[in-house]
Phi, psi and omega in degrees: 000133181273143175273155178290345187230086189281155179292121188295340175292338181256357185280122179301146177080358181258132188270160175306130178103354174095358182283171179239137188290143173304127178098358183277333183243145182291161185297160181289324184235151174295152175269358183249161174219170178092181185282162184273331179215152179293148182273145176294148179303149173283128182272130181225059178272120176275172174289143174284171182285329189286312174302318179297316182295316181303310180299315181295322178300313182298320174297319173298314177306313185283324173300318178291324185293314181296315177305311184302317177298316177301320185285325171297322179287331182281319187287000000 
């Protein structure tokens, strides 16, 4: 089991006085830039003509049915 506060005299890479030798710690910033993996292309698929026509036909049929119901109630 390791202790959270190790003895600095026994810690590898620590110089006398508490300093750290060059090369003992990783650099502050990475040497590479950019993304690590390619992002998927942005999908911009719109509605096709056939689904839009079907949706409009269904809406028209529902509207005609509602209008017919209103006319039947009034008459």
